[in-house]
Residue frames relative to the residue before (quaternion, step in Angstrom):
aa qw qx qy qz dx dy dz
M 1.0000 0.0000 0.0000 0.0000 0.00 0.00 0.00
S 0.4006 -0.7374 0.4932 0.2291 3.54 -1.02 0.77
N 0.3345 -0.6548 0.6236 0.2653 3.48 -1.30 0.44
Q 0.3405 -0.7860 0.4849 0.1765 3.51 -0.33 1.25
A 0.2711 -0.7884 0.5368 0.1296 3.54 -0.64 1.17
K 0.8023 0.1297 -0.0604 0.5795 3.57 0.92 -0.85
P 0.6077 -0.5694 0.3941 0.3887 3.57 -1.13 0.49
I 0.4116 -0.6581 0.5685 0.2725 3.54 -1.22 0.55
D 0.3124 -0.7352 0.5723 0.1856 3.58 -1.05 0.80
I 0.0617 -0.8096 0.5831 -0.0275 3.55 -0.63 1.20
L 0.1870 -0.7473 0.6283 0.1086 3.55 -0.95 0.96
L 0.1353 -0.7850 0.6035 0.0364 3.55 -0.69 1.16
A 0.0891 -0.7785 0.6209 0.0188 3.57 -0.69 1.14
E 0.2658 0.7637 -0.5209 0.2735 3.54 -0.16 1.34
D 0.2692 -0.7976 0.5214 0.1396 3.58 -0.70 1.07
S 0.6153 0.5224 -0.3566 0.4705 3.60 1.21 -0.27
E 0.4333 -0.7152 0.4858 0.2545 3.56 -0.63 1.12
T 0.6523 0.5230 -0.3089 0.4535 3.58 0.97 -0.89
D 0.6878 0.4703 -0.2865 0.4730 3.59 0.84 -0.97
A 0.6259 0.5342 -0.3386 0.4563 3.59 1.03 -0.75
E 0.6701 0.4952 -0.2985 0.4654 3.59 0.89 -0.91
L 0.6540 0.5083 -0.3134 0.4644 3.59 0.95 -0.86
T 0.6610 0.5073 -0.3063 0.4604 3.58 0.92 -0.89
M 0.6704 0.4868 -0.3031 0.4709 3.58 0.88 -0.90
D 0.6263 0.5256 -0.3373 0.4666 3.61 1.02 -0.75
A 0.6605 0.5071 -0.3063 0.4612 3.59 0.91 -0.93
L 0.6611 0.5016 -0.3079 0.4654 3.59 0.95 -0.83
Q 0.6857 0.4848 -0.2854 0.4618 3.58 0.97 -0.83
Q 0.6831 0.4735 -0.2898 0.4747 3.58 1.12 -0.57
G 0.5098 0.6506 -0.4149 0.3804 3.56 1.27 -0.19
K 0.6280 -0.5659 0.3991 0.3551 3.53 -1.34 0.18
I 0.6584 0.5304 -0.2821 0.4536 3.56 1.28 -0.22
R 0.4126 -0.6906 0.5345 0.2592 3.55 -0.93 0.91
N 0.1151 0.8015 -0.5801 0.0884 3.56 -0.93 0.84
N 0.2898 -0.6711 0.6447 0.2236 3.47 -1.43 0.28
I 0.1413 -0.8052 0.5740 0.0467 3.55 -0.72 1.07
Y 0.0928 -0.7625 0.6400 0.0190 3.53 -0.93 1.03
H 0.1468 -0.8208 0.5508 0.0368 3.55 -0.71 1.09
V 0.0092 -0.7598 0.6501 0.0025 3.55 -1.02 0.90
W 0.4954 -0.7293 0.4232 0.2088 3.54 -1.17 0.74
D 0.8191 0.0811 -0.0282 0.5672 3.62 1.10 -0.48
G 0.7221 -0.4846 0.3017 0.3908 3.53 -1.32 0.27
E 0.6161 0.5408 -0.3532 0.4507 3.57 1.02 -0.70
E 0.6505 0.5137 -0.3037 0.4699 3.54 1.04 -0.83
V 0.5797 0.5759 -0.3674 0.4441 3.60 1.08 -0.72
L 0.7198 0.4555 -0.2602 0.4546 3.56 0.75 -1.06
R 0.6178 0.5231 -0.3494 0.4719 3.60 1.03 -0.70
F 0.6332 0.5269 -0.3204 0.4678 3.59 1.00 -0.85
L 0.7140 0.4686 -0.2614 0.4499 3.58 0.76 -1.05
R 0.7330 0.4012 -0.2227 0.5022 3.57 1.07 -0.73
K 0.3934 -0.7579 0.4373 0.2819 3.56 1.39 0.10
E 0.3440 0.7461 -0.4857 0.2984 3.53 0.92 1.01
G 0.8455 0.1659 -0.1221 0.4926 3.56 -1.22 0.60
E 0.8511 -0.0733 0.0816 0.5134 3.54 -0.88 -1.00
Y 0.6807 0.4738 -0.2840 0.4811 3.61 1.27 -0.23
K 0.2638 0.8059 -0.5000 0.1756 3.61 1.19 0.40
D 0.7445 0.3566 -0.2097 0.5240 3.62 1.15 -0.51
A 0.3347 0.7720 -0.4848 0.2389 3.59 1.24 0.28
V 0.4612 -0.6518 0.5262 0.2925 3.54 -1.18 0.61
R 0.4592 -0.6071 0.5475 0.3475 3.54 -1.25 0.33
P 0.3429 -0.7676 0.4940 0.2219 3.62 -0.50 1.09
D 0.4835 -0.6378 0.5224 0.2941 3.53 -1.28 0.52
L 0.7951 0.0686 0.0287 0.6019 3.55 1.18 -0.69
I 0.1749 -0.7585 0.6186 0.1074 3.56 -1.13 0.74
L 0.1571 -0.7252 0.6635 0.0957 3.55 -1.01 0.93
L 0.0527 -0.8599 0.5037 -0.0638 3.55 -0.33 1.31
D 0.2889 -0.7193 0.6083 0.1703 3.54 -0.80 1.04
L 0.4506 -0.6984 0.4812 0.2788 3.60 -1.03 0.69
N 0.7945 0.3238 -0.1397 0.4944 3.56 0.84 -0.99
M 0.2119 0.7641 -0.5675 0.2220 3.52 0.10 1.39
P 0.5577 -0.6055 0.4402 0.3587 3.59 -1.18 0.44
R 0.8067 0.3239 -0.2621 0.4191 3.54 -1.43 0.26
M 0.7587 -0.1589 0.1013 0.6236 3.62 0.91 -0.83
D 0.3088 -0.7869 0.5043 0.1764 3.56 -0.56 1.13
G 0.7192 -0.4767 0.3109 0.3986 3.54 -1.32 0.26
R 0.5959 0.5657 -0.3668 0.4362 3.59 1.08 -0.62
T 0.6717 0.4838 -0.2864 0.4824 3.55 0.93 -0.93
V 0.6061 0.5431 -0.3498 0.4641 3.58 1.05 -0.74
L 0.6516 0.5158 -0.3175 0.4566 3.60 0.89 -0.91
K 0.6392 0.5254 -0.3228 0.4596 3.60 0.93 -0.89
E 0.6895 0.4817 -0.2737 0.4664 3.57 0.86 -1.01
L 0.6658 0.5199 -0.2974 0.4449 3.54 0.89 -0.98
R 0.7193 0.4550 -0.2543 0.4591 3.59 0.84 -0.96
S 0.6706 0.4720 -0.3083 0.4822 3.60 1.22 -0.25
D 0.6402 0.5018 -0.3139 0.4897 3.59 1.31 -0.04
D 0.4021 -0.7626 0.4563 0.2204 3.60 -0.34 1.26
R 0.6304 0.5645 -0.3394 0.4108 3.60 1.08 -0.62
I 0.8229 0.2368 -0.0820 0.5099 3.59 1.05 -0.70
K 0.4718 0.7337 -0.4183 0.2531 3.60 1.20 -0.18
A 0.6454 0.5409 -0.3292 0.4273 3.61 1.15 -0.43
I 0.5018 0.6497 -0.4424 0.3610 3.62 1.21 -0.16
P 0.4270 -0.7107 0.4913 0.2670 3.62 -0.72 1.00
V 0.1353 -0.7852 0.6029 0.0398 3.54 -1.07 0.89
V 0.1182 -0.7489 0.6501 0.0512 3.52 -0.92 1.05
V 0.2749 -0.7343 0.5973 0.1685 3.55 -0.67 1.12
L 0.0310 -0.7803 0.6227 -0.0499 3.55 -0.77 1.13
T 0.2053 0.8168 -0.4851 0.2353 3.54 -0.07 1.33
T 0.5234 -0.6141 0.4822 0.3411 3.55 -1.29 0.19
S 0.5914 0.6124 -0.3572 0.3843 3.59 1.20 -0.37
S 0.1051 -0.7734 0.6230 0.0523 3.53 -0.89 1.01
Q 0.3213 0.7637 -0.4934 0.2646 3.58 1.26 0.40
E 0.5115 -0.6647 0.4584 0.2939 3.56 -0.84 1.03
R 0.6060 0.5670 -0.3385 0.4435 3.59 1.07 -0.76
D 0.6742 0.4887 -0.2904 0.4714 3.60 0.94 -0.90
I 0.6344 0.5321 -0.3257 0.4565 3.57 1.00 -0.82
H 0.6832 0.4821 -0.2825 0.4700 3.60 0.83 -1.01
E 0.6644 0.5076 -0.3126 0.4507 3.57 0.91 -0.89
S 0.6544 0.5221 -0.3148 0.4473 3.59 0.94 -0.87
Y 0.6818 0.4546 -0.2943 0.4918 3.59 0.88 -0.85
G 0.6180 0.5444 -0.3343 0.4582 3.57 1.10 -0.64
L 0.6940 0.4219 -0.2496 0.5273 3.56 1.23 -0.52
A 0.5680 -0.6644 0.3281 0.3581 3.55 1.31 0.48
A 0.2186 0.7247 -0.6038 0.2498 3.58 0.91 0.89
N 0.4389 -0.7095 0.4865 0.2594 3.59 -1.02 0.74
N 0.7747 -0.0005 0.0074 0.6323 3.57 1.19 -0.61
Y 0.1570 -0.7449 0.6375 0.1185 3.53 -1.30 0.42
I 0.0189 0.8101 -0.5818 0.0702 3.56 -0.58 1.17
V 0.2819 -0.7256 0.6046 0.1689 3.53 -0.94 0.96
K 0.4583 -0.6987 0.4800 0.2672 3.57 -0.77 1.09
P 0.3803 -0.7065 0.5430 0.2478 3.58 -0.78 0.96
V 0.4764 -0.6645 0.4990 0.2874 3.56 -1.12 0.68
D 0.6357 0.5295 -0.3132 0.4663 3.56 1.10 -0.77
L 0.5055 -0.6967 0.4281 0.2753 3.58 -0.76 1.08
V 0.6561 0.5021 -0.3156 0.4667 3.60 0.89 -0.87
Q 0.6626 0.4917 -0.3010 0.4780 3.59 0.93 -0.88
F 0.6091 0.5576 -0.3501 0.4422 3.58 1.02 -0.78
F 0.6688 0.4920 -0.2917 0.4749 3.59 0.88 -0.98
E 0.6528 0.5164 -0.3162 0.4552 3.60 0.94 -0.85
V 0.6541 0.5123 -0.3137 0.4597 3.59 0.95 -0.86
I 0.6695 0.4940 -0.3079 0.4615 3.59 0.84 -0.95
Q 0.6852 0.4764 -0.2955 0.4650 3.58 0.89 -0.86
S 0.6505 0.4904 -0.3340 0.4741 3.62 1.04 -0.60
V 0.5825 0.5441 -0.3671 0.4795 3.61 1.12 -0.58
Q 0.6610 0.5107 -0.2930 0.4653 3.54 0.90 -0.99
E 0.6603 0.5103 -0.3000 0.4622 3.58 0.86 -0.95
F 0.6620 0.5187 -0.3018 0.4489 3.59 0.89 -0.94
W 0.7465 0.4310 -0.2347 0.4494 3.57 0.77 -1.05
V 0.6963 0.4282 -0.2882 0.4987 3.60 1.17 -0.27
N 0.8160 0.3066 -0.1389 0.4699 3.59 0.77 -0.98
V 0.7214 0.4109 -0.2571 0.4946 3.61 1.12 -0.40
V 0.7550 0.3764 -0.1905 0.5020 3.56 0.80 -1.05
K 0.3391 -0.6883 0.5981 0.2312 3.55 -1.15 0.65
L 0.2337 -0.7968 0.5484 0.0989 3.57 -0.48 1.25
P 0.5372 -0.6090 0.4559 0.3642 3.61 -1.11 0.59
K 0.5004 -0.6274 0.4934 0.3354 3.57 -1.12 0.62
K 0.5362 -0.6450 0.4472 0.3106 3.54 -1.12 0.72
């Protein structure tokens, strides 16, 4: 396991205010230092990653937590766009969604999602899942250098 020297940069793409707040709280309460950047929809995800408009100074995230069902551009379309862009396609993406539909799971992995997690309804389980995702992606997995 690694001793994390610098914070991990996490981009959270979540349109539900409640889910976004819970996820950010779980990440902040974890044992791992991180910087969390939150966007509300898929179009904003791509602007952030491509450093466009108000995101011209955005950091390249180490990890993306991506909701599938967002307005304006859903997570599936974001995955397609992200994986077709050589500048950003190597960024790991964890789909974090309420959908347990087999079709959504297959499609997400087919679009090169790194993980697919169904959000637990139970608050304690939700916090445990988010913190275990964070722990896995920081201390177990070797992330690409920025």
